[in-house]
mmCIF file as Biopython writes it, N, C-alpha, C and O atoms, coordinates in Angstrom:
data_model
#
loop_
_atom_site.group_PDB
_atom_site.id
_atom_site.type_symbol
_atom_site.label_atom_id
_atom_site.label_alt_id
_atom_site.label_comp_id
_atom_site.label_asym_id
_atom_site.label_entity_id
_atom_site.label_seq_id
_atom_site.pdbx_PDB_ins_code
_atom_site.Cartn_x
_atom_site.Cartn_y
_atom_site.Cartn_z
_atom_site.occupancy
_atom_site.B_iso_or_equiv
_atom_site.auth_seq_id
_atom_site.auth_asym_id
_atom_site.pdbx_PDB_model_num
ATOM 1   N N  . MET A ? 1  ? -160.884 -45.299 -11.299 1.0 0.0 1  A 1 
ATOM 2   C CA . MET A ? 1  ? -159.963 -44.388 -11.935 1.0 0.0 1  A 1 
ATOM 3   C C  . MET A ? 1  ? -159.613 -44.880 -13.328 1.0 0.0 1  A 1 
ATOM 4   O O  . MET A ? 1  ? -159.606 -46.081 -13.599 1.0 0.0 1  A 1 
ATOM 5   N N  . MET A ? 2  ? -159.325 -43.930 -14.201 1.0 0.0 2  A 1 
ATOM 6   C CA . MET A ? 2  ? -158.954 -44.272 -15.575 1.0 0.0 2  A 1 
ATOM 7   C C  . MET A ? 2  ? -157.448 -44.134 -15.751 1.0 0.0 2  A 1 
ATOM 8   O O  . MET A ? 2  ? -156.818 -43.218 -15.222 1.0 0.0 2  A 1 
ATOM 9   N N  . ASP A ? 3  ? -156.898 -45.062 -16.503 1.0 0.0 3  A 1 
ATOM 10  C CA . ASP A ? 3  ? -155.490 -44.943 -16.876 1.0 0.0 3  A 1 
ATOM 11  C C  . ASP A ? 3  ? -155.411 -44.190 -18.196 1.0 0.0 3  A 1 
ATOM 12  O O  . ASP A ? 3  ? -156.050 -44.579 -19.174 1.0 0.0 3  A 1 
ATOM 13  N N  . VAL A ? 4  ? -154.646 -43.133 -18.228 1.0 0.0 4  A 1 
ATOM 14  C CA . VAL A ? 4  ? -154.486 -42.336 -19.437 1.0 0.0 4  A 1 
ATOM 15  C C  . VAL A ? 4  ? -153.047 -42.481 -19.906 1.0 0.0 4  A 1 
ATOM 16  O O  . VAL A ? 4  ? -152.107 -42.284 -19.135 1.0 0.0 4  A 1 
ATOM 17  N N  . PHE A ? 5  ? -152.887 -42.827 -21.170 1.0 0.0 5  A 1 
ATOM 18  C CA . PHE A ? 5  ? -151.559 -42.990 -21.735 1.0 0.0 5  A 1 
ATOM 19  C C  . PHE A ? 5  ? -151.595 -42.573 -23.200 1.0 0.0 5  A 1 
ATOM 20  O O  . PHE A ? 5  ? -152.646 -42.646 -23.837 1.0 0.0 5  A 1 
ATOM 21  N N  . PRO A ? 6  ? -150.460 -42.135 -23.742 1.0 0.0 6  A 1 
ATOM 22  C CA . PRO A ? 6  ? -150.439 -41.701 -25.142 1.0 0.0 6  A 1 
ATOM 23  C C  . PRO A ? 6  ? -150.536 -42.892 -26.088 1.0 0.0 6  A 1 
ATOM 24  O O  . PRO A ? 6  ? -149.975 -43.956 -25.826 1.0 0.0 6  A 1 
ATOM 25  N N  . ASP A ? 7  ? -151.251 -42.700 -27.181 1.0 0.0 7  A 1 
ATOM 26  C CA . ASP A ? 7  ? -151.386 -43.724 -28.212 1.0 0.0 7  A 1 
ATOM 27  C C  . ASP A ? 7  ? -150.569 -43.287 -29.424 1.0 0.0 7  A 1 
ATOM 28  O O  . ASP A ? 7  ? -151.071 -42.591 -30.306 1.0 0.0 7  A 1 
ATOM 29  N N  . PHE A ? 8  ? -149.300 -43.704 -29.455 1.0 0.0 8  A 1 
ATOM 30  C CA . PHE A ? 8  ? -148.428 -43.282 -30.543 1.0 0.0 8  A 1 
ATOM 31  C C  . PHE A ? 8  ? -148.770 -43.977 -31.860 1.0 0.0 8  A 1 
ATOM 32  O O  . PHE A ? 8  ? -148.329 -43.529 -32.919 1.0 0.0 8  A 1 
ATOM 33  N N  . GLY A ? 9  ? -149.528 -45.036 -31.816 1.0 0.0 9  A 1 
ATOM 34  C CA . GLY A ? 9  ? -149.916 -45.723 -33.036 1.0 0.0 9  A 1 
ATOM 35  C C  . GLY A ? 9  ? -150.890 -44.932 -33.882 1.0 0.0 9  A 1 
ATOM 36  O O  . GLY A ? 9  ? -150.981 -45.156 -35.089 1.0 0.0 9  A 1 
ATOM 37  N N  . SER A ? 10 ? -151.621 -44.012 -33.275 1.0 0.0 10 A 1 
ATOM 38  C CA . SER A ? 10 ? -152.599 -43.233 -34.025 1.0 0.0 10 A 1 
ATOM 39  C C  . SER A ? 10 ? -151.983 -42.037 -34.736 1.0 0.0 10 A 1 
ATOM 40  O O  . SER A ? 10 ? -152.627 -41.418 -35.582 1.0 0.0 10 A 1 
ATOM 41  N N  . VAL A ? 11 ? -150.750 -41.712 -34.399 1.0 0.0 11 A 1 
ATOM 42  C CA . VAL A ? 11 ? -150.079 -40.579 -35.036 1.0 0.0 11 A 1 
ATOM 43  C C  . VAL A ? 11 ? -149.335 -41.083 -36.261 1.0 0.0 11 A 1 
ATOM 44  O O  . VAL A ? 11 ? -148.601 -42.069 -36.183 1.0 0.0 11 A 1 
ATOM 45  N N  . GLY A ? 12 ? -149.519 -40.418 -37.382 1.0 0.0 12 A 1 
ATOM 46  C CA . GLY A ? 12 ? -148.841 -40.829 -38.603 1.0 0.0 12 A 1 
ATOM 47  C C  . GLY A ? 12 ? -147.386 -40.410 -38.605 1.0 0.0 12 A 1 
ATOM 48  O O  . GLY A ? 12 ? -147.041 -39.349 -38.084 1.0 0.0 12 A 1 
ATOM 49  N N  . GLY A ? 13 ? -146.536 -41.230 -39.183 1.0 0.0 13 A 1 
ATOM 50  C CA . GLY A ? 13 ? -145.126 -40.889 -39.327 1.0 0.0 13 A 1 
ATOM 51  C C  . GLY A ? 13 ? -144.275 -41.169 -38.116 1.0 0.0 13 A 1 
ATOM 52  O O  . GLY A ? 13 ? -143.158 -40.661 -38.019 1.0 0.0 13 A 1 
ATOM 53  N N  . THR A ? 14 ? -144.776 -41.970 -37.182 1.0 0.0 14 A 1 
ATOM 54  C CA . THR A ? 14 ? -143.967 -42.244 -35.989 1.0 0.0 14 A 1 
ATOM 55  C C  . THR A ? 14 ? -142.755 -43.110 -36.321 1.0 0.0 14 A 1 
ATOM 56  O O  . THR A ? 14 ? -141.719 -42.999 -35.665 1.0 0.0 14 A 1 
ATOM 57  N N  . SER A ? 15 ? -142.872 -43.964 -37.325 1.0 0.0 15 A 1 
ATOM 58  C CA . SER A ? 15 ? -141.712 -44.788 -37.688 1.0 0.0 15 A 1 
ATOM 59  C C  . SER A ? 15 ? -140.603 -43.922 -38.266 1.0 0.0 15 A 1 
ATOM 60  O O  . SER A ? 15 ? -139.423 -44.158 -38.006 1.0 0.0 15 A 1 
ATOM 61  N N  . ASP A ? 16 ? -140.984 -42.914 -39.056 1.0 0.0 16 A 1 
ATOM 62  C CA . ASP A ? 16 ? -139.978 -41.988 -39.579 1.0 0.0 16 A 1 
ATOM 63  C C  . ASP A ? 16 ? -139.334 -41.197 -38.452 1.0 0.0 16 A 1 
ATOM 64  O O  . ASP A ? 16 ? -138.122 -40.984 -38.446 1.0 0.0 16 A 1 
ATOM 65  N N  . LEU A ? 17 ? -140.148 -40.762 -37.499 1.0 0.0 17 A 1 
ATOM 66  C CA . LEU A ? 17 ? -139.627 -39.994 -36.371 1.0 0.0 17 A 1 
ATOM 67  C C  . LEU A ? 17 ? -138.681 -40.845 -35.530 1.0 0.0 17 A 1 
ATOM 68  O O  . LEU A ? 17 ? -137.644 -40.358 -35.080 1.0 0.0 17 A 1 
ATOM 69  N N  . ARG A ? 18 ? -139.028 -42.103 -35.316 1.0 0.0 18 A 1 
ATOM 70  C CA . ARG A ? 18 ? -138.143 -42.993 -34.550 1.0 0.0 18 A 1 
ATOM 71  C C  . ARG A ? 18 ? -136.829 -43.223 -35.276 1.0 0.0 18 A 1 
ATOM 72  O O  . ARG A ? 18 ? -135.776 -43.302 -34.643 1.0 0.0 18 A 1 
ATOM 73  N N  . ALA A ? 19 ? -136.878 -43.331 -36.604 1.0 0.0 19 A 1 
ATOM 74  C CA . ALA A ? 19 ? -135.649 -43.514 -37.380 1.0 0.0 19 A 1 
ATOM 75  C C  . ALA A ? 19 ? -134.763 -42.280 -37.285 1.0 0.0 19 A 1 
ATOM 76  O O  . ALA A ? 19 ? -133.544 -42.398 -37.157 1.0 0.0 19 A 1 
ATOM 77  N N  . ILE A ? 20 ? -135.367 -41.100 -37.347 1.0 0.0 20 A 1 
ATOM 78  C CA . ILE A ? 20 ? -134.601 -39.854 -37.256 1.0 0.0 20 A 1 
ATOM 79  C C  . ILE A ? 20 ? -133.976 -39.715 -35.873 1.0 0.0 20 A 1 
ATOM 80  O O  . ILE A ? 20 ? -132.802 -39.365 -35.754 1.0 0.0 20 A 1 
ATOM 81  N N  . VAL A ? 21 ? -134.750 -39.984 -34.835 1.0 0.0 21 A 1 
ATOM 82  C CA . VAL A ? 21 ? -134.230 -39.873 -33.467 1.0 0.0 21 A 1 
ATOM 83  C C  . VAL A ? 21 ? -133.128 -40.904 -33.230 1.0 0.0 21 A 1 
ATOM 84  O O  . VAL A ? 21 ? -132.128 -40.602 -32.579 1.0 0.0 21 A 1 
ATOM 85  N N  . GLY A ? 22 ? -133.300 -42.105 -33.749 1.0 0.0 22 A 1 
ATOM 86  C CA . GLY A ? 22 ? -132.271 -43.133 -33.607 1.0 0.0 22 A 1 
ATOM 87  C C  . GLY A ? 22 ? -130.975 -42.744 -34.303 1.0 0.0 22 A 1 
ATOM 88  O O  . GLY A ? 22 ? -129.889 -42.949 -33.761 1.0 0.0 22 A 1 
ATOM 89  N N  . ALA A ? 23 ? -131.087 -42.182 -35.506 1.0 0.0 23 A 1 
ATOM 90  C CA . ALA A ? 23 ? -129.895 -41.737 -36.226 1.0 0.0 23 A 1 
ATOM 91  C C  . ALA A ? 23 ? -129.219 -40.587 -35.494 1.0 0.0 23 A 1 
ATOM 92  O O  . ALA A ? 23 ? -127.991 -40.523 -35.436 1.0 0.0 23 A 1 
ATOM 93  N N  . LEU A ? 24 ? -130.006 -39.684 -34.939 1.0 0.0 24 A 1 
ATOM 94  C CA . LEU A ? 24 ? -129.450 -38.557 -34.193 1.0 0.0 24 A 1 
ATOM 95  C C  . LEU A ? 24 ? -128.731 -39.038 -32.934 1.0 0.0 24 A 1 
ATOM 96  O O  . LEU A ? 24 ? -127.657 -38.537 -32.601 1.0 0.0 24 A 1 
ATOM 97  N N  . CYS A ? 25 ? -129.317 -40.003 -32.239 1.0 0.0 25 A 1 
ATOM 98  C CA . CYS A ? 25 ? -128.670 -40.553 -31.039 1.0 0.0 25 A 1 
ATOM 99  C C  . CYS A ? 25 ? -127.360 -41.249 -31.396 1.0 0.0 25 A 1 
ATOM 100 O O  . CYS A ? 25 ? -126.382 -41.132 -30.658 1.0 0.0 25 A 1 
ATOM 101 N N  . MET A ? 26 ? -127.328 -41.964 -32.504 1.0 0.0 26 A 1 
ATOM 102 C CA . MET A ? 26 ? -126.102 -42.632 -32.929 1.0 0.0 26 A 1 
ATOM 103 C C  . MET A ? 26 ? -125.032 -41.607 -33.280 1.0 0.0 26 A 1 
ATOM 104 O O  . MET A ? 26 ? -123.863 -41.791 -32.942 1.0 0.0 26 A 1 
ATOM 105 N N  . PHE A ? 27 ? -125.421 -40.531 -33.952 1.0 0.0 27 A 1 
ATOM 106 C CA . PHE A ? 27 ? -124.480 -39.469 -34.307 1.0 0.0 27 A 1 
ATOM 107 C C  . PHE A ? 27 ? -123.891 -38.827 -33.053 1.0 0.0 27 A 1 
ATOM 108 O O  . PHE A ? 27 ? -122.684 -38.596 -32.980 1.0 0.0 27 A 1 
ATOM 109 N N  . VAL A ? 28 ? -124.735 -38.542 -32.075 1.0 0.0 28 A 1 
ATOM 110 C CA . VAL A ? 28 ? -124.277 -37.934 -30.820 1.0 0.0 28 A 1 
ATOM 111 C C  . VAL A ? 28 ? -123.353 -38.890 -30.074 1.0 0.0 28 A 1 
ATOM 112 O O  . VAL A ? 28 ? -122.353 -38.455 -29.501 1.0 0.0 28 A 1 
ATOM 113 N N  . LEU A ? 29 ? -123.666 -40.173 -30.070 1.0 0.0 29 A 1 
ATOM 114 C CA . LEU A ? 29 ? -122.819 -41.161 -29.402 1.0 0.0 29 A 1 
ATOM 115 C C  . LEU A ? 29 ? -121.438 -41.244 -30.046 1.0 0.0 29 A 1 
ATOM 116 O O  . LEU A ? 29 ? -120.430 -41.310 -29.343 1.0 0.0 29 A 1 
ATOM 117 N N  . VAL A ? 30 ? -121.386 -41.241 -31.366 1.0 0.0 30 A 1 
ATOM 118 C CA . VAL A ? 30 ? -120.102 -41.301 -32.071 1.0 0.0 30 A 1 
ATOM 119 C C  . VAL A ? 30 ? -119.275 -40.056 -31.770 1.0 0.0 30 A 1 
ATOM 120 O O  . VAL A ? 30 ? -118.075 -40.160 -31.516 1.0 0.0 30 A 1 
ATOM 121 N N  . ILE A ? 31 ? -119.899 -38.883 -31.796 1.0 0.0 31 A 1 
ATOM 122 C CA . ILE A ? 31 ? -119.187 -37.637 -31.494 1.0 0.0 31 A 1 
ATOM 123 C C  . ILE A ? 31 ? -118.665 -37.658 -30.055 1.0 0.0 31 A 1 
ATOM 124 O O  . ILE A ? 31 ? -117.541 -37.224 -29.803 1.0 0.0 31 A 1 
ATOM 125 N N  . ALA A ? 32 ? -119.467 -38.155 -29.110 1.0 0.0 32 A 1 
ATOM 126 C CA . ALA A ? 32 ? -119.043 -38.205 -27.708 1.0 0.0 32 A 1 
ATOM 127 C C  . ALA A ? 32 ? -117.836 -39.125 -27.532 1.0 0.0 32 A 1 
ATOM 128 O O  . ALA A ? 32 ? -116.907 -38.789 -26.797 1.0 0.0 32 A 1 
ATOM 129 N N  . VAL A ? 33 ? -117.839 -40.265 -28.187 1.0 0.0 33 A 1 
ATOM 130 C CA . VAL A ? 33 ? -116.709 -41.193 -28.082 1.0 0.0 33 A 1 
ATOM 131 C C  . VAL A ? 33 ? -115.460 -40.585 -28.713 1.0 0.0 33 A 1 
ATOM 132 O O  . VAL A ? 33 ? -114.364 -40.712 -28.166 1.0 0.0 33 A 1 
ATOM 133 N N  . LEU A ? 34 ? -115.618 -39.930 -29.854 1.0 0.0 34 A 1 
ATOM 134 C CA . LEU A ? 34 ? -114.471 -39.281 -30.489 1.0 0.0 34 A 1 
ATOM 135 C C  . LEU A ? 34 ? -113.899 -38.174 -29.606 1.0 0.0 34 A 1 
ATOM 136 O O  . LEU A ? 34 ? -112.680 -38.029 -29.507 1.0 0.0 34 A 1 
ATOM 137 N N  . MET A ? 35 ? -114.762 -37.399 -28.969 1.0 0.0 35 A 1 
ATOM 138 C CA . MET A ? 35 ? -114.289 -36.338 -28.079 1.0 0.0 35 A 1 
ATOM 139 C C  . MET A ? 35 ? -113.572 -36.922 -26.865 1.0 0.0 35 A 1 
ATOM 140 O O  . MET A ? 35 ? -112.601 -36.338 -26.382 1.0 0.0 35 A 1 
ATOM 141 N N  . LEU A ? 36 ? -114.037 -38.060 -26.371 1.0 0.0 36 A 1 
ATOM 142 C CA . LEU A ? 36 ? -113.359 -38.731 -25.259 1.0 0.0 36 A 1 
ATOM 143 C C  . LEU A ? 36 ? -111.960 -39.176 -25.663 1.0 0.0 36 A 1 
ATOM 144 O O  . LEU A ? 36 ? -111.013 -39.032 -24.890 1.0 0.0 36 A 1 
ATOM 145 N N  . ILE A ? 37 ? -111.829 -39.710 -26.857 1.0 0.0 37 A 1 
ATOM 146 C CA . ILE A ? 37 ? -110.523 -40.146 -27.354 1.0 0.0 37 A 1 
ATOM 147 C C  . ILE A ? 37 ? -109.590 -38.952 -27.534 1.0 0.0 37 A 1 
ATOM 148 O O  . ILE A ? 37 ? -108.422 -39.009 -27.147 1.0 0.0 37 A 1 
ATOM 149 N N  . VAL A ? 38 ? -110.102 -37.873 -28.119 1.0 0.0 38 A 1 
ATOM 150 C CA . VAL A ? 38 ? -109.289 -36.670 -28.309 1.0 0.0 38 A 1 
ATOM 151 C C  . VAL A ? 38 ? -108.853 -36.105 -26.962 1.0 0.0 38 A 1 
ATOM 152 O O  . VAL A ? 38 ? -107.704 -35.691 -26.808 1.0 0.0 38 A 1 
ATOM 153 N N  . SER A ? 39 ? -109.752 -36.083 -25.993 1.0 0.0 39 A 1 
ATOM 154 C CA . SER A ? 39 ? -109.413 -35.571 -24.663 1.0 0.0 39 A 1 
ATOM 155 C C  . SER A ? 39 ? -108.329 -36.420 -24.007 1.0 0.0 39 A 1 
ATOM 156 O O  . SER A ? 39 ? -107.422 -35.882 -23.372 1.0 0.0 39 A 1 
ATOM 157 N N  . ALA A ? 40 ? -108.414 -37.737 -24.155 1.0 0.0 40 A 1 
ATOM 158 C CA . ALA A ? 40 ? -107.395 -38.617 -23.582 1.0 0.0 40 A 1 
ATOM 159 C C  . ALA A ? 40 ? -106.039 -38.385 -24.238 1.0 0.0 40 A 1 
ATOM 160 O O  . ALA A ? 40 ? -105.013 -38.407 -23.557 1.0 0.0 40 A 1 
ATOM 161 N N  . ILE A ? 41 ? -106.021 -38.165 -25.545 1.0 0.0 41 A 1 
ATOM 162 C CA . ILE A ? 41 ? -104.761 -37.906 -26.249 1.0 0.0 41 A 1 
ATOM 163 C C  . ILE A ? 41 ? -104.154 -36.586 -25.791 1.0 0.0 41 A 1 
ATOM 164 O O  . ILE A ? 41 ? -102.953 -36.508 -25.533 1.0 0.0 41 A 1 
ATOM 165 N N  . VAL A ? 42 ? -104.980 -35.551 -25.690 1.0 0.0 42 A 1 
ATOM 166 C CA . VAL A ? 42 ? -104.487 -34.244 -25.247 1.0 0.0 42 A 1 
ATOM 167 C C  . VAL A ? 42 ? -103.991 -34.321 -23.811 1.0 0.0 42 A 1 
ATOM 168 O O  . VAL A ? 42 ? -102.970 -33.720 -23.477 1.0 0.0 42 A 1 
ATOM 169 N N  . TRP A ? 43 ? -104.692 -35.045 -22.966 1.0 0.0 43 A 1 
ATOM 170 C CA . TRP A ? 43 ? -104.277 -35.215 -21.572 1.0 0.0 43 A 1 
ATOM 171 C C  . TRP A ? 43 ? -102.925 -35.928 -21.500 1.0 0.0 43 A 1 
ATOM 172 O O  . TRP A ? 43 ? -102.061 -35.543 -20.713 1.0 0.0 43 A 1 
ATOM 173 N N  . ALA A ? 44 ? -102.745 -36.958 -22.316 1.0 0.0 44 A 1 
ATOM 174 C CA . ALA A ? 44 ? -101.478 -37.696 -22.321 1.0 0.0 44 A 1 
ATOM 175 C C  . ALA A ? 44 ? -100.329 -36.811 -22.792 1.0 0.0 44 A 1 
ATOM 176 O O  . ALA A ? 44 ? -99.238  -36.859 -22.225 1.0 0.0 44 A 1 
ATOM 177 N N  . ILE A ? 45 ? -100.564 -36.013 -23.816 1.0 0.0 45 A 1 
ATOM 178 C CA . ILE A ? 45 ? -99.517  -35.118 -24.320 1.0 0.0 45 A 1 
ATOM 179 C C  . ILE A ? 45 ? -99.170  -34.063 -23.273 1.0 0.0 45 A 1 
ATOM 180 O O  . ILE A ? 45 ? -97.995  -33.782 -23.038 1.0 0.0 45 A 1 
ATOM 181 N N  . ALA A ? 46 ? -100.190 -33.479 -22.645 1.0 0.0 46 A 1 
ATOM 182 C CA . ALA A ? 46 ? -99.949  -32.454 -21.624 1.0 0.0 46 A 1 
ATOM 183 C C  . ALA A ? 46 ? -99.254  -33.048 -20.406 1.0 0.0 46 A 1 
ATOM 184 O O  . ALA A ? 46 ? -98.399  -32.395 -19.807 1.0 0.0 46 A 1 
ATOM 185 N N  . SER A ? 47 ? -99.601  -34.255 -20.038 1.0 0.0 47 A 1 
ATOM 186 C CA . SER A ? 47 ? -98.968  -34.905 -18.890 1.0 0.0 47 A 1 
ATOM 187 C C  . SER A ? 47 ? -97.508  -35.238 -19.185 1.0 0.0 47 A 1 
ATOM 188 O O  . SER A ? 47 ? -96.652  -35.129 -18.306 1.0 0.0 47 A 1 
ATOM 189 N N  . ALA A ? 48 ? -97.230  -35.637 -20.405 1.0 0.0 48 A 1 
ATOM 190 C CA . ALA A ? 48 ? -95.861  -35.982 -20.776 1.0 0.0 48 A 1 
ATOM 191 C C  . ALA A ? 48 ? -94.963  -34.748 -20.846 1.0 0.0 48 A 1 
ATOM 192 O O  . ALA A ? 48 ? -93.758  -34.832 -20.608 1.0 0.0 48 A 1 
ATOM 193 N N  . SER A ? 49 ? -95.563  -33.606 -21.173 1.0 0.0 49 A 1 
ATOM 194 C CA . SER A ? 49 ? -94.750  -32.392 -21.279 1.0 0.0 49 A 1 
ATOM 195 C C  . SER A ? 49 ? -94.626  -31.668 -19.946 1.0 0.0 49 A 1 
ATOM 196 O O  . SER A ? 49 ? -93.950  -30.642 -19.871 1.0 0.0 49 A 1 
ATOM 197 N N  . GLY A ? 50 ? -95.255  -32.169 -18.900 1.0 0.0 50 A 1 
ATOM 198 C CA . GLY A ? 50 ? -95.103  -31.607 -17.567 1.0 0.0 50 A 1 
ATOM 199 C C  . GLY A ? 50 ? -96.132  -30.560 -17.202 1.0 0.0 50 A 1 
ATOM 200 O O  . GLY A ? 50 ? -95.943  -29.840 -16.221 1.0 0.0 50 A 1 
ATOM 201 N N  . ASN A ? 51 ? -97.201  -30.448 -17.946 1.0 0.0 51 A 1 
ATOM 202 C CA . ASN A ? 51 ? -98.254  -29.468 -17.626 1.0 0.0 51 A 1 
ATOM 203 C C  . ASN A ? 51 ? -99.386  -30.122 -16.879 1.0 0.0 51 A 1 
ATOM 204 O O  . ASN A ? 51 ? -100.360 -29.455 -16.526 1.0 0.0 51 A 1 
#
């Protein structure tokens, strides 16, 4: 049997693509953490006001 796997080294621009995907993942992570903080603040305010 033959093992078949992708050869990403033969495709041009993979380093640029990895940089773009890495930056996008970092952006999404920062937004997710900020939304978690905002949600915790809103939850604390709503809990303190009796809702």
